[in-house]
C-alpha positions, 0 to 999 in steps of 0.5 A, spaced: 845 266 743 839 269 740 836 266 733 835 271 727 827 272 729 827 271 737 824 276 741 829 281 745 830 280 752 834 283 758 841 281 758 840 277 751 847 276 746 848 276 739 853 275 733 853 279 726 849 273 723 843 273 729 838 277 732 840 285 732 847 283 729 844 281 723 841 287 722 848 291 722 850 285 717 844 287 712 845 294 712 852 292 710 850 288 705 846 295 702 852 299 703 856 294 699 850 294 693 851 302 693 858 301 692 858 297 686 860 299 679 858 302 674 854 307 678 857 307 685 853 312 690 858 310 695 865 308 696 865 303 701 870 297 699 870 294 706 863 293 706 862 286 701 868 283 704 865 284 711 859 281 709 862 275 706 866 274 712 860 274 717 857 268 712 850 268 713 848 265 707 842 270 705 846 276 705 852 272 701 846 270 696 844 277 696 851 280 693 851 274 688 845 276 685 841 270 687 835 274 691 830 277 686 831 284 689 827 286 683 821 281 684 814 285 685 814 282 692 820 286 694 819 292 699 824 296 695 827 295 688 835 294 687 836 302 686 831 304 691 835 300 696 841 303 694 839 310 694 836 309 701 842 306 704 847 312 700 842 317 704 843 314 710 851 313 710 852 320 706 849 323 712 853 320 717 859 321 713 858 328 712 857 329 719 863 327 721 868 330 716 864 337 717 865 336 725 873 334 724 873 340 719 871 345 724 876 342 729 874 336 733 879 331 733 875 326 738 869 321 735 866 316 738 861 311 733 857 307 738 854 300 736 859 301 731 858 293 728 861 293 721 862 301 720 868 302 717 869 309 717 875 309 721 878 306 715 875 309 709 874 317 711 879 322 710 880 324 718 885 330 719 892 328 722 891 327 730 884 324 730 882 319 734 876 314 733 873 310 738 869 304 736 864 301 741 861 295 740 860 288 744 867 284 744 866 279 739 863 284 734 869 289 735 874 283 734 871 280 728 871 286 724 878 288 726 881 281 725 877 281 718 880 287 716 887 286 718 887 280 714 885 284 708 891 288 709 886 295 711 889 300 715 885 305 719 886 312 716 885 315 723 887 312 730 883 307 731 881 305 739 876 299 740 872 299 746 869 292 747 863 292 752 856 291 751 852 298 752 848 296 757 854 296 761 858 301 763 861 303 757 863 311 759 868 308 764 870 303 759 871 309 754 875 313 759 879 308 761 882 307 753 883 314 753 877 318 752 878 326 753 871 328 756 874 335 756 875 335 748 869 336 744 867 330 741 863 327 734 858 322 736 854 318 732 849 313 734 846 310 727 841 304 727 841 304 735 836 307 738 830 303 736 834 297 739 834 300 746 828 300 751 825 307 751 829 308 758 835 305 756 835 311 750 834 316 755 840 313 759 845 313 753 843 320 751 844 322 758 851 319 759 853 322 752 851 329 755 855 328 761 861 326 756 860 332 752 864 338 752 862 344 749 862 344 742 861 337 741 856 334 736 852 328 736 848 325 730 843 320 730 835 318 729 829 321 731 824 316 733 817 319 733 813 312 731 815 306 733 808 303 730 812 302 723 815 296 725 809 292 727 804 295 721 801 291 715 807 294 711 812 291 715 808 285 716 808 284 708 816 285 708 817 280 714 813 275 709 817 276 703 824 276 706 822 269 709 819 267 703 826 268 700 830 265 706 831 270 711 828 269 717 828 276 721 822 279 724 825 286 726 819 287 730 821 282 735 828 286 735 826 293 737 823 295 743 817 298 743 813 302 748 812 310 748 819 314 748 821 321 748 824 323 741 831 323 742 831 331 739 826 333 744 830 329 750 837 333 747 833 339 747 831 339 754 838 337 756 842 343 753 844 341 746 842 346 740 838 340 735 837 340 728 832 336 724 834 333 717 827 331 713 828 325 709 826 329 703 831 334 704 836 329 705 834 325 698 834 332 694 841 334 698 844 328 695 841 328 688 835 323 689 828 324 689 824 320 694 821 314 691 814 313 691 815 307 696 810 304 701 815 303 706 819 309 705 813 313 706 812 310 712 819 311 715 820 317 712 816 321 718 816 316 723 824 316 723 828 321 721 835 324 723 838 329 727 844 332 729 846 336 735 851 341 738 852 342 745 852 349 747 
């Protein structure tokens, strides 16, 4: 099992408290903070108990207010963190609700992690939501939510498989209909794939997507943001407060074709969603923050529709 800060290798594995899995727990902790009263920016009531069930000490301390998120050396203030995750989460939430409003009744969440959209979004009757992730991750989340008494708001079908394996076959074997239009999301996934694996993932999605299918994901134009001086300063700060995680060792470097370019070349109509526009759409101003400045140009969001 990889430790929190170990570099990636072919065939490596992890859980929700180590390696790539810990980044999913970090994002869920941010969603939990953004969902808190008196000024909730999200409504993810499952994020807090899921993070606590993972049990990683740093993230539990974060939720308990024991991590000084307002200290001068933190990369984001608490409010900036809440707004950043609110923008990201609402983008993918709205993408899925818009797709189902247009009549799509089949959705796939790739690398689902602690994503609770199958439980908290208002899915129309007859919608089937597939969650794809490593078997241990799927089992942990499903078991934790069951103990909380949570019920999915759609027909939830889980596909426990590593995305490096033949997940398209596993998806079809679990009832996925490639002849039906599908809404796909790949949130926070692409940086953790080697460049060739990113292209292969997008090609597999294309092969499974009937006309009218939709996809939302990140568009990466510069992986250097994970290794520049701002990223190094962020890693130093996290370690100072007890989190030994180095995202630069968890992502895969090397030149890669932006997802938007690859999709456009393979028959998708791609729509970019610049950071400034998304912040404005959700009622926020882009903060004057060095980390946000770096990422707002290097990694943005796109949606696409299969013609």
